C-alpha positions as CSV (number, residue, x, y, z in Angstrom):
1,M,-86.9,-30.4,-31.5
2,T,-89.6,-31.0,-34.1
3,L,-89.6,-29.5,-37.5
4,H,-92.9,-27.6,-36.5
5,V,-91.1,-25.8,-33.7
6,E,-87.9,-25.2,-35.8
7,K,-90.0,-23.3,-38.4
8,R,-91.4,-21.1,-35.7
9,L,-88.1,-19.7,-34.3
10,D,-88.0,-16.2,-35.6
11,P,-84.9,-13.8,-35.3
12,M,-86.2,-12.5,-31.9
13,S,-86.6,-16.0,-30.5
14,W,-83.0,-16.7,-31.5
15,K,-81.8,-13.4,-29.8
16,I,-83.6,-14.5,-26.6
17,L,-82.1,-18.0,-26.8
18,K,-78.6,-16.7,-27.3
19,E,-78.9,-14.3,-24.3
20,L,-80.3,-17.1,-22.1
21,Q,-77.5,-19.5,-23.1
22,L,-74.9,-16.9,-22.1
23,D,-76.7,-16.2,-18.8
24,A,-79.8,-18.1,-17.8
25,R,-80.2,-16.1,-14.7
26,L,-81.1,-12.9,-16.5
27,S,-84.2,-11.1,-15.2
28,F,-86.9,-10.6,-17.7
29,S,-86.4,-6.9,-17.6
30,E,-82.6,-7.2,-18.4
31,L,-83.3,-9.8,-21.1
32,G,-85.9,-7.5,-22.6
33,R,-83.4,-4.6,-22.6
34,R,-80.8,-6.8,-24.3
35,V,-83.1,-7.9,-27.1
36,G,-85.3,-4.8,-27.4
37,L,-88.6,-6.0,-26.0
38,S,-90.7,-5.0,-23.0
39,T,-90.6,-7.1,-19.9
40,P,-94.1,-8.6,-20.4
41,A,-93.3,-9.4,-24.1
42,V,-90.0,-11.1,-23.4
43,A,-91.6,-13.1,-20.5
44,E,-94.3,-14.3,-22.8
45,R,-91.8,-15.3,-25.4
46,V,-89.7,-17.2,-22.9
47,R,-92.8,-19.0,-21.5
48,N,-93.8,-20.0,-25.1
49,L,-90.2,-21.3,-25.8
50,E,-90.5,-23.3,-22.6
51,S,-93.9,-24.7,-23.3
52,A,-92.8,-25.6,-26.9
53,G,-89.9,-27.6,-25.4
54,V,-87.3,-25.4,-27.1
55,I,-86.0,-24.4,-23.7
56,A,-85.6,-27.7,-21.9
57,G,-84.2,-26.4,-18.6
58,Y,-81.8,-24.2,-16.8
59,R,-78.5,-25.5,-15.3
60,T,-75.6,-24.5,-13.2
61,E,-72.1,-24.9,-14.7
62,I,-69.7,-26.3,-12.1
63,D,-65.9,-25.9,-12.1
64,L,-65.0,-29.6,-11.7
65,T,-61.5,-28.8,-10.5
66,K,-62.8,-26.7,-7.7
67,V,-65.0,-29.5,-6.4
68,G,-62.1,-32.0,-6.4
69,L,-62.7,-33.7,-9.7
70,P,-59.9,-32.2,-11.9
71,I,-59.5,-35.1,-14.4
72,L,-62.0,-35.2,-17.3
73,A,-62.0,-38.2,-19.5
74,Y,-64.0,-40.0,-22.2
75,I,-64.5,-43.7,-21.9
76,R,-65.6,-45.5,-25.0
77,M,-67.0,-49.0,-24.6
78,N,-67.6,-51.8,-27.0
79,A,-70.1,-54.3,-25.6
80,V,-71.6,-57.3,-27.3
81,G,-74.6,-59.4,-26.3
82,D,-77.2,-58.9,-23.7
83,V,-75.2,-56.6,-21.4
84,L,-76.5,-53.3,-22.8
85,A,-79.3,-52.9,-20.2
86,R,-76.9,-53.9,-17.4
87,I,-74.3,-51.3,-18.5
88,T,-77.0,-48.6,-18.6
89,T,-78.1,-49.5,-15.1
90,A,-74.5,-49.6,-13.8
91,V,-73.4,-46.2,-15.3
92,R,-76.6,-44.5,-14.0
93,A,-75.4,-45.5,-10.5
94,M,-71.8,-44.1,-11.0
95,P,-71.6,-40.5,-9.9
96,E,-68.4,-40.0,-11.9
97,V,-70.3,-40.5,-15.2
98,L,-71.5,-37.0,-16.2
99,E,-72.9,-38.2,-19.6
100,C,-73.4,-41.5,-21.3
101,H,-74.4,-41.8,-24.9
102,R,-75.3,-44.9,-26.8
103,G,-74.1,-44.7,-30.4
104,T,-73.3,-46.5,-33.7
105,G,-70.0,-47.8,-34.9
106,A,-67.4,-49.6,-32.9
107,D,-68.3,-47.9,-29.6
108,S,-71.6,-49.0,-28.0
109,F,-71.3,-46.3,-25.4
110,I,-69.3,-43.1,-25.0
111,M,-69.1,-41.7,-21.5
112,K,-67.9,-38.4,-20.2
113,V,-66.5,-38.8,-16.7
114,S,-64.9,-36.7,-14.1
115,V,-62.6,-38.1,-11.4
116,A,-60.3,-37.0,-8.6
117,S,-57.1,-38.9,-9.7
118,V,-55.7,-41.3,-12.2
119,E,-56.2,-44.0,-9.6
120,H,-59.9,-43.1,-9.3
121,L,-60.1,-43.3,-13.1
122,E,-58.5,-46.8,-13.0
123,A,-61.0,-47.9,-10.4
124,L,-63.9,-46.6,-12.6
125,I,-62.6,-48.4,-15.6
126,D,-62.2,-51.6,-13.6
127,K,-66.0,-51.4,-12.8
128,L,-66.8,-51.2,-16.5
129,T,-64.5,-53.9,-17.9
130,P,-66.7,-56.8,-16.9
131,F,-69.3,-55.5,-19.4
132,G,-67.0,-55.1,-22.4
133,T,-63.8,-53.5,-23.9
134,T,-63.0,-50.0,-22.9
135,S,-60.8,-47.3,-24.4
136,T,-60.1,-44.1,-22.4
137,S,-58.9,-40.7,-23.4
138,I,-58.0,-38.0,-20.8
139,V,-58.9,-34.5,-21.8
140,L,-55.9,-32.2,-21.8
141,S,-57.7,-29.0,-22.7
142,S,-61.1,-27.9,-24.2
143,P,-60.7,-25.4,-27.0
144,V,-64.5,-25.4,-27.4
145,S,-66.0,-26.3,-24.0
146,R,-69.6,-25.0,-24.5
147,R,-70.9,-23.5,-27.7
148,V,-73.8,-21.1,-27.8
149,L,-76.2,-22.2,-30.5
150,D,-77.4,-19.3,-32.6
151,R,-79.6,-19.0,-35.7
152,S,-76.8,-19.2,-38.2
153,G,-75.6,-22.6,-36.9
154,A,-79.2,-23.9,-36.9
155,D,-79.8,-22.5,-40.4
156,Q,-76.6,-24.2,-41.7
157,A,-77.7,-27.5,-40.2
158,R,-81.2,-27.2,-41.6
159,A,-79.8,-26.2,-45.0
160,S,-77.5,-29.2,-45.1
161,R,-80.5,-31.6,-44.6
162,G,-82.9,-29.7,-47.0
163,G,-85.1,-27.9,-44.4
164,R,-86.6,-24.4,-44.7
165,A,-87.4,-21.7,-42.2
166,G,-90.8,-20.0,-41.9
167,G,-94.1,-20.1,-40.1
168,R,-95.5,-18.5,-37.0
169,A,-92.9,-17.4,-34.4
170,V,-92.6,-18.9,-30.9
């Protein structure tokens, strides 16, 4: 999100964003009732948030256990040399890889994976080891599995880096 858009998020935009994070399937009339706006007003605000790129999409949350993938794990990978592009290509083709992030520090990549069994996890790790060293952690529980971002969290982050709020609202 650009600083320009950050400045334009007023309290009403944050209320809308919070409600949509909790339930992206809300109708405009229900969303309007929850935030205190008319249906046309809330529809226009949502369209503005979408066109500004603040709302990047709408997704379905799937219970991985119920689709036969009960083991959630993080695989950290340290890779050296010219294999980075090959790793990226390989993990994009692996349906078990839910997310893959390239980062700094000792880990070149951090992957969130979901598998059917420990044997399935082992086979996935075996596909990755030709590219570098892996380290795997299996998730036992998720005390915070999905946080709803609200204005206070964004304001705290902005304050810690010296930003300010203000400007025309989206």
